[in-house]
C-alpha positions in Angstrom: -75.8 106.3 31.0 -72.2 106.1 31.3 -71.3 102.8 30.4 -69.3 102.3 34.1 -72.5 103.6 35.7 -74.2 100.8 33.7 -71.9 98.1 34.7 -72.0 99.0 38.0 -75.5 98.3 38.2 -75.5 95.4 36.5 -73.3 94.2 38.8 -75.2 95.3 42.2 -78.0 93.4 40.2 -76.4 89.8 40.5 -75.2 90.3 44.2 -77.8 88.5 46.2 -75.8 87.3 48.8 -73.9 84.5 47.9 -73.0 85.4 43.9 -70.9 87.9 44.3 -68.7 85.9 47.0 -67.7 83.6 43.9 -68.0 85.2 40.7 -67.0 89.0 39.6 -66.1 91.4 37.2 -61.8 91.9 36.4 -60.7 94.8 34.0 -56.9 94.3 33.6 -54.3 95.5 31.1 -52.5 93.5 28.9 -48.3 93.5 28.2 -48.9 93.5 24.0 -50.6 96.8 25.0 -54.5 96.3 25.2 -57.7 95.7 28.1 -58.6 92.3 28.8 -62.5 92.2 30.2 -63.5 88.9 32.5 -67.1 88.6 33.3 -68.5 86.3 35.2 -72.1 85.0 33.8 -72.4 81.4 35.6 -75.9 81.9 37.9 -76.9 84.9 36.3 -79.7 85.0 33.3 -76.7 85.0 30.8 -75.8 81.3 31.7 -76.0 79.2 28.6 -77.2 82.1 26.3 -75.8 82.4 22.3 -73.5 84.5 21.9 -71.7 85.5 18.4 -67.8 85.7 19.1 -67.0 89.2 17.6 -63.0 89.3 16.0 -61.9 91.7 14.3 -58.1 92.3 13.7 -56.4 95.0 11.6 -53.1 95.1 13.1 -51.5 95.4 16.9 -52.7 98.7 16.9 -56.6 97.9 16.1 -58.1 95.0 17.6 -60.7 93.2 19.6 -61.8 90.3 20.0 -65.0 89.0 22.4 -66.0 85.5 23.1 -68.1 83.3 25.9 -65.2 81.2 27.8 -65.2 78.7 30.5 -68.3 80.8 32.2 -67.1 84.1 31.8 -67.4 87.1 28.8 -63.8 87.3 27.8 -63.2 90.5 25.9 -59.5 91.5 24.8 -58.4 94.4 22.5 -56.0 97.6 21.7 -55.9 100.4 24.3 -58.6 101.9 22.5 -61.0 99.4 23.0 -61.8 98.9 26.6 -65.2 101.2 26.1 -66.5 99.0 23.0 -65.8 95.6 24.5 -68.0 96.8 27.6 -70.7 98.1 25.2 -70.7 94.6 23.1 -71.2 93.1 26.7 -74.2 95.5 27.3 -75.7 95.2 24.3 -76.1 91.5 24.7 -77.1 91.8 27.9 -79.8 93.9 27.0 -80.4 91.5 24.0 -81.0 88.6 25.9 -83.5 90.8 28.3 -85.1 92.2 25.9 -86.3 95.0 28.2 -83.4 96.9 29.8 -86.0 98.5 32.4 -86.0 95.2 34.5 -82.3 95.1 35.1 -82.5 97.1 38.1 -84.0 96.1 41.4 -85.7 99.7 42.0 -88.7 99.3 44.6 -91.4 101.9 43.0 -93.6 103.8 46.0 -92.5 101.3 48.4 -93.0 102.9 52.1 -90.9 100.6 53.7 -91.5 102.9 57.1 -95.1 102.1 56.7 -94.3 98.0 56.0 -92.4 97.7 59.0 -94.5 99.5 61.3 -97.7 97.9 60.3 -95.9 94.3 60.6 -94.4 95.1 64.2 -98.0 96.7 65.1 -99.2 93.0 64.1 -96.4 90.9 65.5 -95.8 89.9 62.1 -92.4 90.7 61.7 -91.3 87.4 60.7 -94.0 87.3 58.2 -92.3 90.5 57.1 -88.7 89.0 56.5 -90.3 85.7 54.8 -92.1 87.3 52.2 -95.2 86.2 53.4 -98.9 88.3 51.9 -99.0 91.5 52.4 -95.4 91.8 53.1 -93.3 90.6 50.0 -91.2 92.4 48.3 -91.0 91.2 44.8 -87.1 90.9 43.6 -86.1 92.1 40.2 -86.9 89.7 37.0 -83.3 90.0 36.1 -82.3 88.3 39.7 -80.2 84.8 38.9 -81.6 82.8 41.8 -85.1 82.3 43.8 -85.7 83.9 46.8 -88.6 84.6 49.3 -88.5 88.5 49.3 -86.0 91.0 48.7 -83.8 89.8 51.2 -81.3 92.9 51.2 -83.8 95.5 50.2 -85.9 94.0 53.7 -83.0 94.1 55.9 -81.5 96.9 54.3 -85.0 99.3 54.3 -87.0 97.3 57.4 -84.3 96.6 59.8 -80.9 98.4 59.5 -82.5 101.6 58.4 -84.7 101.5 62.0 -82.2 101.1 64.1 -82.2 104.3 65.5 -85.8 104.7 64.9 -87.5 101.8 66.5 -86.9 100.6 70.0 -85.1 96.9 70.5 -85.7 96.4 66.4 -82.4 94.1 66.6 -83.3 92.1 69.8 -87.0 91.8 67.8 -85.4 90.8 64.3 -82.6 88.1 65.9 -85.8 86.7 67.9 -87.4 86.2 64.7 -84.3 84.7 63.2 -84.3 82.4 66.4 -87.8 81.1 65.7 -87.0 80.4 61.8 -84.2 78.0 62.7 -86.5 76.3 65.1 -89.3 76.0 62.4 -89.1 73.4 58.6 -86.7 74.0 56.3 -88.2 76.6 54.2 -87.7 79.1 57.3 -84.3 77.7 58.1 -83.0 78.5 54.5 -84.4 82.0 55.1 -82.7 82.3 58.2 -79.4 81.2 55.9 -80.1 84.1 53.2 -80.2 86.7 56.3 -77.5 85.5 58.2 -75.3 85.7 55.1 -76.5 89.3 54.0 -76.1 90.5 57.5 -72.3 89.7 56.7 -72.7 91.0 53.8 -73.7 94.6 54.8 -71.1 94.5 57.7 -68.1 93.7 55.1 -69.1 96.9 53.1 -69.5 98.8 56.4 -73.0 99.5 56.3 -74.6 97.4 59.6 -75.2 99.9 62.1 -75.1 96.6 63.8 -72.8 93.3 63.8 -74.3 89.9 65.0 -72.6 87.5 66.9 -70.9 85.3 64.0 -70.1 82.5 66.4 -73.2 81.9 67.9 -75.4 82.5 64.8 -73.7 80.2 63.1 -73.9 77.4 65.8 -77.4 78.1 65.9 -77.4 77.7 62.0 -75.4 74.8 61.9 -77.7 72.9 64.2 -80.7 74.1 62.7 -79.1 73.1 59.0 -78.3 69.5 60.4 -82.3 68.5 61.9 -83.3 69.6 58.5 -80.8 68.8 55.7 -82.5 66.3 53.9 -85.2 68.1 53.5 -82.8 71.2 52.4 -81.5 68.5 49.6 -85.1 68.4 47.8 -86.9 71.3 46.6 -88.6 73.7 49.0 -91.6 76.5 48.5 -91.3 79.8 49.1 -94.6 81.6 50.1 -94.7 83.6 47.3 -94.9 80.1 45.5 -91.5 80.5 44.0 -89.7 77.0 44.0 -85.9 76.4 45.0 -84.2 73.1 44.3 -81.4 71.9 46.9 -81.0 74.9 49.0 -78.3 73.0 50.7 -76.1 73.8 47.7 -76.1 77.3 48.3 -75.6 77.1 52.1 -72.6 74.8 51.1 -71.0 77.6 49.1 -71.7 79.9 52.1 -70.1 77.5 54.4 -66.7 77.6 52.2 -67.0 81.5 52.4 -67.2 81.7 56.2 -64.8 78.9 56.6 -62.0 81.3 54.9 -62.8 84.5 55.2 -64.1 84.1 59.6 -63.0 80.3 60.3 -66.7 79.6 61.4 -68.8 76.6 60.2 -72.7 76.5 59.7 -72.7 72.6 58.2 
């Protein structure tokens, strides 16, 4: 696979609605001349993993240096070394993960049309959104955070892609979010994840409709205030996964919303 295609897929596999707001990949040029590659590894499976620094210097026109520093993969080299730097990062990722097949979010044989049709027929769309059996969409094993289901895949395939085919799907979706915000801390946090994913997809111009940010921010703020104490501790999703201190994620979301939209959810 072309190294840039590989990097694109790795970056997308890290995007969970939160990580990409604070971290990412930077490729820049140096004036000596050369290349500089900075890749955030905080809140990824690479964080805390061993990396043997690579340093090779022949002369000003033939050098490369790759290390882990300040929570980043930090690679530099002469003008001919960009590809090698990226391959060094790729080799490290695959060594850490052992099995490259789990890197990418690929849902095999998943019939989302049938999934959402069944959920609507049984009036169980909220169960689908929350990943309750039999509706859980498994996350990639490489995903850095803990989720009740693949929130992005569910939103894109069961809500957005059905917008022009299923009458009132937007209203049904928003009714479910409203119900979730009136329930316990687990459902409040899941509603926050969908809100954040909606905003992310709107920013990418991939949403067929835009939610009312101000209205939903106000509703979420009230729900978070009501369940704040519980959100500071551990919560358990229907799939058995445990999320520690989900309030921290909500606080990170809030910082971004304040800066980007001038709204608050805390």
